[in-house]
TORVO-237495 format. One line per 4 residues: number of its first residue (from 1); for each residue x, z, y of C-alpha. Coordinates in steps of 0.5 Angstrom, whole numbers. Each point is the difference from the previous one (the first is absolute). Layout:
N
NUM	X,Z,Y  ... .
***
This chain:
537
1	-113,237,317  -6,5,-1  4,4,5  -1,-5,5 .
5	-7,-1,-1  -2,7,2  0,4,-6  7,3,1 .
9	-2,7,0  -5,1,-6  2,7,-3  5,0,-6 .
13	-2,5,-6  3,6,1  4,-1,7  -4,5,4 .
17	-2,-5,5  -7,2,-1  -3,7,2  -4,0,-6 .
21	6,-1,-5  -2,2,-7  5,5,-4  3,-5,-5 .
25	3,6,-5  -3,1,-7  2,4,-6  4,-5,-2 .
29	7,0,3  3,-7,3  6,-1,3  3,-6,3 .
33	7,-3,-2  7,2,1  5,-5,0  7,1,0 .
37	3,0,7  7,-2,2  2,5,6  -2,-3,7 .
41	6,-1,4  -2,6,4  -1,4,-6  7,-2,-2 .
45	3,2,6  -3,7,0  1,1,-7  8,-1,0 .
49	0,4,7  -3,6,-3  4,0,-6  7,-1,3 .
53	-2,4,6  7,-2,4  -1,-3,7  6,-6,-1 .
57	-4,-2,-7  -7,1,4  3,-6,5  3,-4,-6 .
61	-7,0,-3  -4,-2,6  5,-5,1  0,-3,-7 .
65	-8,0,0  0,-4,6  3,-6,-3  -5,0,-6 .
69	-5,-6,0  -6,3,3  -6,3,-4  -6,-4,-1 .
73	-6,2,4  -7,1,-3  -6,3,3  4,1,6 .
77	5,5,-4  7,-2,-3  0,4,-6  -5,-3,-5 .
81	2,0,-7  -2,-7,-2  4,-3,6  7,5,-1 .
85	4,-5,-4  7,-1,-1  3,-7,1  7,-2,-1 .
89	1,1,7  -2,7,0  3,2,-6  7,-3,3 .
93	-2,4,6  -1,7,-4  7,-1,-3  3,-1,6 .
97	-3,6,3  2,4,-6  7,-2,1  0,2,7 .
101	-4,7,-1  4,2,-6  7,-1,4  -2,4,6 .
105	-4,5,-5  7,2,-4  4,0,6  -2,7,0 .
109	0,3,-7  -1,7,2  -7,-2,4  -2,-4,-6 .
113	2,4,-6  -4,6,-3  7,2,-3  7,0,1 .
117	4,-5,-5  6,4,1  -1,4,-6  -3,-5,-5 .
121	-1,-7,3  -4,-3,-6  -5,6,0  -1,0,8 .
125	-2,-8,-1  -5,2,-5  -3,5,4  0,-5,6 .
129	-4,-5,-5  -5,5,-2  -1,3,7  0,-6,5 .
133	-4,-4,-6  -5,5,0  -1,-1,8  0,-7,0 .
137	-4,-1,-6  -5,5,2  1,3,-7  5,2,-5 .
141	3,-5,-3  -1,-2,-7  6,1,-5  1,-8,-1 .
145	0,0,8  5,6,0  4,-4,-5  0,-7,4 .
149	2,3,6  6,4,-3  2,-7,-3  1,-2,7 .
153	4,5,2  4,0,-6  1,-8,1  3,2,7 .
157	5,5,-3  2,-4,-6  2,-6,5  5,5,4 .
161	-5,2,5  0,7,3  -5,5,0  -3,-2,7 .
165	0,-7,-2  -4,2,-6  -5,4,4  0,-6,5 .
169	-2,-5,-6  -6,5,-2  -3,0,7  1,-7,0 .
173	-4,-1,-6  -5,5,1  -3,-2,7  -1,-7,-3 .
177	-3,2,-6  -8,-1,-2  -1,7,-1  2,1,7 .
181	-3,-6,3  -7,1,-3  -5,5,0  -1,0,-8 .
185	-6,3,-4  2,-2,-7  -6,0,-5  1,0,-8 .
189	-4,-3,-5  -3,7,-2  -3,1,7  -8,0,1 .
193	-3,-5,5  1,5,5  5,5,1  2,6,4 .
197	7,-1,4  6,4,-2  2,5,4  6,-4,3 .
201	-5,-6,1  -4,4,4  6,3,4  2,-7,1 .
205	-7,-2,3  -1,6,4  7,-1,3  -1,-8,2 .
209	-6,2,2  2,5,6  7,-2,1  1,-7,-2 .
213	6,3,-5  1,3,-7  -1,8,-1  4,5,3 .
217	3,5,-5  -5,5,1  -6,-5,-2  4,-3,-6 .
221	2,7,-2  -8,2,1  -2,-6,-5  5,2,-5 .
225	-2,7,0  -7,-1,-1  -2,1,7  -3,-7,1 .
229	-5,1,-5  -7,1,4  -3,-3,6  1,7,3 .
233	7,-1,-1  0,-7,3  -3,2,6  5,6,1 .
237	6,-5,0  -4,-5,4  -1,5,6  8,2,-1 .
241	2,-7,1  -4,-1,6  3,6,3  7,-4,-1 .
245	2,-4,6  1,-6,-5  -8,0,0  1,-4,6 .
249	2,-6,-3  -7,-1,-1  1,-4,6  2,-6,-4 .
253	-8,0,-2  -2,0,7  6,-5,2  -3,-5,-5 .
257	-7,1,1  0,-2,7  6,-5,0  4,4,4 .
261	7,-3,-4  -2,-6,4  2,3,6  7,-1,-1 .
265	0,-7,1  -5,0,6  1,-5,5  -3,-2,7 .
269	0,-6,5  5,3,5  -4,-4,5  -7,3,-2 .
273	4,7,-1  6,0,5  5,6,-1  -2,3,-6 .
277	4,5,-4  4,-3,-5  -1,5,-5  -8,0,2 .
281	-2,-1,-8  4,6,-2  -3,4,5  -7,-2,-1 .
285	2,2,-8  3,7,2  -6,1,4  -5,-1,-6 .
289	4,4,-4  1,6,5  -8,0,1  -1,0,-8 .
293	5,6,-1  -4,3,6  -7,0,-3  1,0,-7 .
297	6,5,-1  0,4,6  -7,-1,2  -7,1,-3 .
301	2,-5,-5  -7,-4,0  -2,-7,0  -5,1,6 .
305	6,3,4  4,-6,-2  -5,-5,3  -2,4,6 .
309	5,4,3  1,-1,7  7,0,0  6,-3,-2 .
313	8,1,0  5,-3,4  7,0,2  4,-2,7 .
317	0,-7,-2  -7,-1,-3  -3,4,6  4,-5,5 .
321	-3,-6,-4  -7,3,0  1,2,7  -1,8,-1 .
325	3,5,4  3,6,-1  4,-1,-7  7,-1,0 .
329	5,0,-6  1,-3,-7  -5,5,-3  -7,-1,-1 .
333	-5,5,3  -8,0,0  -3,-3,6  -8,-1,1 .
337	-2,-7,1  -2,-2,7  -5,-4,-1  -6,-2,-5 .
341	5,0,-6  0,5,-7  3,0,-6  4,-4,-5 .
345	-4,-7,0  2,0,8  7,2,-1  4,-6,4 .
349	4,-2,-7  -6,0,-4  -3,-5,5  6,-4,2 .
353	2,-1,-7  -6,-5,-1  1,-4,6  3,-6,2 .
357	6,-1,4  -3,-2,7  -7,4,-1  -4,4,-4 .
361	-4,-2,-6  -7,2,0  -1,-3,-7  6,4,-3 .
365	-2,6,3  -7,-1,-3  2,-2,-7  4,7,0 .
369	-6,4,2  -4,-4,-6  5,0,-5  5,6,1 .
373	-4,5,3  -7,-1,-3  2,-4,-7  -5,-5,1 .
377	2,-7,-3  1,-6,5  0,-7,-3  5,-5,2 .
381	-2,-5,5  -3,-7,-2  5,-6,1  1,-4,6 .
385	-2,5,5  3,-1,7  5,5,2  -1,5,6 .
389	6,-3,3  3,2,7  -4,5,4  -4,-4,5 .
393	2,3,7  -7,-2,3  -3,4,-6  1,6,-4 .
397	1,1,-7  -6,3,-1  -4,-6,3  4,-5,-4 .
401	-2,4,-7  -7,0,2  1,-8,0  3,1,-7 .
405	-6,4,-2  -5,-6,2  3,-4,-5  -4,1,-7 .
409	7,0,-4  3,5,4  -6,5,1  0,3,-6 .
413	6,4,0  1,0,8  -6,3,1  2,6,-4 .
417	8,0,3  -1,-1,7  -5,5,2  5,5,-3 .
421	6,-3,3  -2,-1,7  -1,8,1  8,0,0 .
425	1,-5,6  1,6,4  7,0,-3  5,-5,1 .
429	5,-4,-6  5,5,2  -4,7,-1  -2,1,8 .
433	-6,1,3  -3,-5,4  -6,-3,4  2,-7,1 .
437	2,-5,-6  5,-4,-1  -3,-5,5  -2,5,5 .
441	-7,0,-1  -4,7,-1  1,2,-7  -7,0,-4 .
445	0,6,-5  -7,0,-2  -1,-1,-7  -5,2,-6 .
449	1,4,-7  -4,-3,-5  -1,1,-8  2,7,1 .
453	-1,5,-6  -4,4,5  -5,-5,3  -1,5,6 .
457	7,-1,2  -1,-8,1  -1,-3,6  3,-2,7 .
461	7,4,1  3,0,7  7,0,-1  5,2,-5 .
465	-1,8,1  -7,-1,-2  1,-4,-6  5,5,-3 .
469	-4,6,1  -6,-3,-3  5,-2,-6  2,7,-1 .
473	-7,2,0  -2,-5,-6  2,0,-7  3,-7,0 .
477	7,2,3  0,7,-4  -2,-4,-7  5,-5,1 .
481	6,5,2  -1,3,-7  0,-7,-3  6,-2,3 .
485	4,6,-2  -3,-1,-7  3,-7,0  7,2,3 .
489	0,6,-5  -2,-3,-6  4,-7,2  -6,-4,-2 .
493	-7,-2,2  -6,4,-2  -3,-2,-6  -7,2,-3 .
497	3,5,-5  2,4,6  -6,0,3  -1,8,-1 .
501	6,2,2  0,-4,7  -7,3,1  2,7,-1 .
505	6,-1,5  -5,-3,5  -5,6,-1  6,5,0 .
509	3,-3,7  -7,0,3  -1,7,-2  7,2,3 .
513	-2,-2,7  5,-6,-2  6,4,-1  5,-5,-2 .
517	5,5,-3  -6,3,-4  -1,-8,-2  7,0,-3 .
521	-1,6,-4  -7,-3,-2  4,-6,-3  3,5,-5 .
525	-6,2,-2  -4,-6,-3  0,-3,-7  4,-6,2 .
529	6,4,2  0,5,-6  -2,-5,-5  3,-7,-3 .
533	-3,-6,-3  5,-1,-5  3,-7,-2  3,2,-7 .
537	7,-4,-2 .
***
């Protein structure tokens, strides 16, 4: 309830919401926790895709992963370590997927095996166990693990099955094993309270950070050959991975941060929004993906440009939806915004995913600004507050929300949400520019920015462009972006013990001119990435 009593924006220690932030680093190294992490479904897909490298298998893995129970969401992300459990239902789904994948993988043994079984089937099976297991486990298998998988193969052959079936049993066992499904960092009783990660553990952390998958052969070999021992080594390999097209999988972070996966179920009232393209949700999603690629990977890569770029990317069908001229075909191309519009936060899908079936939602849009973009916590509404209800055709949503703010029970939250949601009213619930609202009344885009980390930016804003321009100039979105990326990369919420690592990330991000690619490299340089707080058996 403190949030709804007007105290929702007190600066949190180490969050960077204050321009006078103190350096929390001391001579004593402190790091946050590193819980065991199951692969998210995205990581599962990408990992198997990279290991198999066969088009037919890529499709099979994608199809099977879509049958899994959805990963739980925490802090807006679907890779939180504490929530990635394996229920009996998911365990069965893993087994079913492994059966299908193993069958397809062994249909073409020549593409799967590192050797020819013609000369010696047993020897080739052993080599397959070593090489395939090393890629899936992201390290060399132990003697006990080698023996266990050898026993699987031997069991198949002893039951009268042929070599191909024996390999199928191996693949079936490998792809549902804990060594593959979990990102294991195992401690021993002899380890100190804080230990340096092993080279292969570092390789795994690095590849999952930048590719959402396990290490490639070059990275794994570098780790095994002692070439991933220093932060300079990590910097070098991070930049190599970032130059690879697989680094563009980082859109998974943007997708979850912005809630864009919700666009797959986009529904709009056909009376209020007639004639919509039935694939509109997918088009809006692809627009955001093309925009992030254009700025982060093909452009200057800065958060400032991401928030203020005066252009977007559309193809023919989306251009027709937006009523933009001069664009045809299925490929996305860069076009200038024709009106007062800019950047990521004003993309059609980023706004529409917050809206209702019949109208925009000023409150939800404002909530995204406060919580997702500025990292300012907002409390739950008090009980028994009347809903906003259908839009009164004789009164704009902005005016009706003003009535909400006259209610003391609502004013604490709504006075913070509505003024940063209203500036986007010039964009309707399907992402198009507009001058009148759903009731035909002139839209009211005036709002205000409050509780900014830079007080000089507070005050009345005329519209969404004015708001995002100010946000790009202040510390809040910059520091929040670094925090959100930290949460996603570590698979957990920030902790007091990792305050120094997060401070150094924010400092580096600001000094780089908000270079997002450099921020990703910076994540590999902090103590939280290279060290581990041990939990001995």
